N, C-alpha and C positions, 0 to 999 in steps of 0.2 A: 627440587626442579632439576630435571635432567637438561644438560646443556644442548644436546643434540634432538631433544623434543620439539615437535613441530606443533604449534598450537593453531588449532583449527576451530573455527566456529561456523555454524550451519544455522541460517534464519530460513524456516521453512514451518509453514502452518498445518502440513499436511503429516500425521503422526506415522502412517506408513512409509512415506518417503523419509522422514527422519529415521525409523528404525531400519529400513534399506540402507541408508546412507551409514549408519552406526555399524551395521553387519559387516558391509564392505570394509570399512576402516579396520574391523576386527581380523580381517584376512589378509591386509597388507602388513608387511615385515619392516614398518617403519614405526618409529617410535613416535606416536601422536598423544596429544591430549584433547580429546573433543568435546566442545560445549556446544548447546543447541538452545535456541529460542524459538518461541511459538509464532511470532509476528513482528511487524517493524517498529512498533511502540516497544515491545520488550527489546528487541535488538539495540535501539538507541540509547534506552535505559541501562542496558548493561555495559556499553560502550563507553557512558558517560561517567561509570563508577570510576572512583578516585584509586582504588588499590587492585584493579586487575591487571592481568597480563594480557596485553592486546594480543589478538590472533596474528600469526603469520599471513594467513590466509582466511578470508571470510567468503564462504560460500551463500549466494544471495538468492534467494527466489523471489521473482518477481510478484507473483501474484499472491499477496497476502492481505489480510484484514487488517483494520485500524490505520496502518501505514504501509503502503505498498513498497517492492523493492525499488522502483525507480525513486521514489521520494527519500528512500533511505540512502541511496547511492548519492543524490545530490547533497543531502545533509552532511554525509561522511566526507564528502571533497570539500566542503566548505570550513571543516573544523582543522585547526592547526594540527592536532595531535592525532588526527586520524587519516588525514588526506594522502598519507603515502602507503597506507595500508593495501596489501594486494586483494583485489575483490574478483572473486569469480562468480558470474552471474551462473546460477545453476536453476534452469527453468524449462518447464514443459513446451514454452513458446518456441516455436522456430520461424516467428514472423520477423521478415528483413526489417522492419520498421523498428521492433524491439532491439535487434542486433545491433542496427545502426545507432540508435538513441542510446544505448548503454556505453556503445564505444565511444561516442561524443562525450558523454557524461563522465568519461574516467574510469571505467571499469577495465580489468586488466585481460580478461578473457571470458567468453561466453561458451557455456556450455549447456548442451540440451541434454536433458534428464534421460539417461538410457533407462530401456524397460529390462534389460538383461543384466542380471546379476553379475557375469564375468566382465560384460563391457563396462558396467559401473566401477569395479574393482581396477581394472585397467585405466579407465579415465581418470579416477581419484590418485592413483598411483603416478600417473603422468603429471597431474596437478601439483602435486604435492613434492615433486621432486624437481619441478621446474626451477631454473636459476631466475627469480622474477626481477631481481635487478637489471639483469642483461635483457630479459624478454621485453621489459617495459620500455627499455632505451630505444628498442626498435620497433615500436608496437606499430603496425598498420592492419586496416579492416581485412586484408586477407588472411592474415595469421590470427585474427582476433577470434573466430570461431574455430574451437576444438572440435576435431573430426578424428574420430577414432576408426 
């Protein structure tokens, strides 16, 4: 395990989106360890394993089968060993209701999935180099939505 490696977990049911995400991280010049799960049930099973290295950042899609991202967010925030994990909502939805609800339920940032590969690289680069501890301490709804 490298000390400067950023552990990333993506929960997204869309295989094309997962591949797009992985390809973007391959372009970023940051040492990352990327794991991916296909839905909310798989996510929660993964996070509850006793011997895993918890991710520094969880990118969480909202619209997934079996257990959606909102349900996962609520469950994560209720578990002592997970409640301080940085969670970036990563969704195609730009619904104000979704943005506000994920903010209220404790997500750290809301990212609308970019369609452009270069925008995705830029977005992921910003999200992985954030000082999450500082950002979370001054979190407000105006800075919650990441705009590129």
